[in-house]
N, C-alpha and C positions, 0 to 999 in steps of 0.2 A: 566324290570323295578329292578332297584336295591332296595333294603330295607335299610333301616337306620341303621347304628352299633350303638348299644348301650353298655355299661360296667355294667356287674351285680354289684347291689350293697352288693349282699352277698360276692361273691368269688373272684369280680374283673376282671372277665375274659369278652371279647368282644361277643357278640352275635348279629345275624340279628334280628330287631324287625320285625316279619312276621306280616301280618293281622290275626284276629282268633286265636291268639296265646293264649294259656291257660294261666294262674297266672298272676303275676305282670307283668307291662310293664318295669318295671327296674330291673328284675330277667331274669337271663337266665334260658332256659328249665329244665335243672337238677336242679335248685334252686327253680324253681316253681313247681315241682312235691308234691300233697298232701301229708302230713306224714300217715302212715297207721295207722287207729282208733286201739287204745286199747279196747277190749272187756271188758277188767276188770276194766277201768277209770270210767265208767258209770254203776253202780249199781243199780238196782232195789230197790224203797223203800219200808217198811213194811206200815200197815196202821197206826201203831202208830207214825212211822217218817213222814208221811203225815201229820196227824193230828197236831202235835208238829209244824210243817212247817205251816201249814193253821192259826193255832192260833197265832205264831209269826208274819205273815203278818197282820193279823186281827189288833193286837196290836200296828203295827208299822203304818197301815193306821190310826186307831183311834188316835194315838198321833200326827200324822202329821196333822190330821184334827182338832184337838184341838188346835195346834200350828197357823196354819193359820186362823182358824176362830172364835178365841176366843176376847171377848170385852175387851176391854182394857178400864178400868173404871178411 
């Protein structure tokens, strides 16, 4: 059985679209490989940063609730 020939959307090379191919159906296997994750990109937060983020989210939720459920007189 012949597999359909596709053209990669990234590098414009032709490839066979095989079943259970990892990645996207419009990208060749070389372009579908996941990029290595940088451990420096995600840094842990300390207690003060988490508290500030929690307070900001709470204020955001309160503002949205007030906008959505206020009574127009």
